[in-house]
C-alpha positions as CSV (number, residue, x, y, z in Angstrom):
1,X,79.7,92.5,76.6
2,X,77.1,89.8,77.1
3,X,74.4,89.0,74.6
4,X,71.3,91.1,75.1
5,X,68.1,89.2,76.0
6,X,65.5,88.9,73.3
7,X,67.9,90.0,70.5
8,X,69.0,87.2,68.1
9,X,70.3,89.7,65.5
10,X,73.4,87.6,65.0
11,X,71.1,84.6,64.2
12,X,69.1,86.6,61.7
13,X,71.1,89.3,59.9
14,X,74.1,87.5,58.6
15,X,74.3,84.7,56.0
16,X,75.7,81.4,57.3
17,X,77.3,79.2,54.6
18,X,78.0,76.2,56.8
19,X,75.4,73.5,57.6
20,X,73.1,74.1,60.5
21,X,70.9,71.3,61.9
22,X,67.7,71.7,60.0
23,X,69.3,74.0,57.4
24,X,71.9,71.8,55.6
25,X,72.9,74.5,53.2
26,X,73.2,77.3,55.8
27,X,71.0,80.3,55.6
28,X,70.7,83.5,53.6
29,X,71.1,87.0,55.2
30,X,68.0,88.3,56.8
31,X,66.5,84.8,57.4
32,X,66.2,83.7,61.0
33,X,68.1,80.5,61.9
34,X,65.8,77.5,62.4
35,X,67.6,77.0,65.7
36,X,66.5,80.4,67.1
37,X,63.7,79.9,69.6
38,X,60.8,82.2,70.4
39,X,62.9,84.1,73.0
40,X,65.7,84.6,70.4
41,X,68.0,82.2,72.0
42,X,70.0,79.5,70.2
43,X,68.6,76.0,70.8
44,X,72.0,74.4,70.0
45,X,74.2,76.9,72.0
46,X,77.3,75.0,73.2
47,X,76.6,71.9,71.2
48,X,79.1,70.5,68.8
49,X,76.7,70.7,65.8
50,X,76.6,74.5,66.2
51,X,78.4,76.1,63.2
52,X,81.9,77.3,64.0
53,X,81.1,80.8,62.8
54,X,78.4,81.0,65.5
55,X,80.6,79.5,68.2
56,X,83.3,82.1,67.5
57,X,80.9,85.1,67.5
58,X,81.4,87.4,70.5
59,X,79.0,90.2,71.4
60,X,80.8,93.5,71.0
61,X,79.4,97.0,71.3
62,X,80.5,97.9,67.7
63,X,78.5,95.0,66.3
64,X,75.6,94.9,68.7
65,X,74.9,98.7,69.2
66,X,72.7,99.9,71.9
67,X,69.6,97.8,71.2
68,X,68.3,95.0,69.0
69,X,67.3,97.3,66.1
70,X,70.8,98.8,66.0
71,X,72.3,95.3,66.1
72,X,70.1,94.2,63.1
73,X,71.1,97.3,61.2
74,X,74.8,97.1,61.9
75,X,75.1,93.4,61.2
76,X,73.0,93.7,58.0
77,X,75.3,96.6,56.9
78,X,78.4,94.5,57.6
79,X,76.8,91.6,55.6
80,X,76.1,93.9,52.6
81,X,79.5,95.6,52.8
82,X,81.4,92.3,52.7
83,X,79.2,90.4,50.2
84,X,81.0,90.2,46.8
85,X,79.2,91.9,44.0
86,X,78.4,89.8,40.9
87,X,79.6,91.4,37.7
88,X,76.8,92.5,35.4
89,X,78.9,91.1,32.6
90,X,78.5,87.5,33.7
């Protein structure tokens, strides 16, 4: 599967904990990456400073769904499901 034009869900929905140029501490889930342009394309695609997690991401139907809205929902759900819960006792 190729990335869908005008999507960028993978650059918005997940948290990224590694440094990104312009975002030295990464980014929280739901926050657009600073490297995402107005057409939802990565400005540092293929460059060595792109985070490894981004470089390893591959568009797949089970992650990207059938449209941008589904992709945002699916990836957000994956983020929520895999984020450790903090104990209320802490």
